[in-house]
Phi, psi and omega in degrees: 000318181295324182292337179274354184280344181245154176264152179283135182280131177253108185286352181290133176274136177267122181280125180252131178284109184302317183298320181291326178293314179295322179293318180295326180280353178092006180279338179243137174273189180308131180283119179254131181281144177292156179298141182282129177257138180248124179243151178284152178293150182298326180294332177276329183292327182289347183274341183208178181251023180286159178300131183261355176236129183293138178278145179292144173286170180299318180297318180293322179295319178295317179297321179293320177295320178297323179297318179293325182275005185271357189283328182074220184298312179101327182250311185072020184284339181061024178297326179299320180290321181293321186279339185286113181282347179261000181056040182274345183266129178239129179271112180283313175213172186307333181238016178232125178237158179227133179255122180284112183294336179288326182269333184293130178256010177057042179286336177086004182296318179295320179298315182289329186265349182295118183292337181256001180055041179270356178254131179243148175272138180242131178287117181270003179096353179285331180242133180290147179296000000 
């Protein structure tokens, strides 16, 4: 009876794909691949002074910019919500926040504490530039 009371230990570590866990939790949006760059071979580059890396087309450049702008908050730490004494910060999704302008007193605490500096202070006209 005592031998059946314990489970056998399996020392193998199970590898978990971090990206899939973060995506499932809502921290990552759709994974967009970077634009493919085509470079000339080094044996061809030494023969001339032509550009050896292809320039992005306008469509590829726009797609690359959209990929960069797809990150959202970046941390998902919700420190801004925790630090706000007026409860003006609302977390819409793990990487999207909304600041209620009616409740915000512009104390700047969320701005100062954001680890990724994704919150900016906006002059509302109460203080001269």
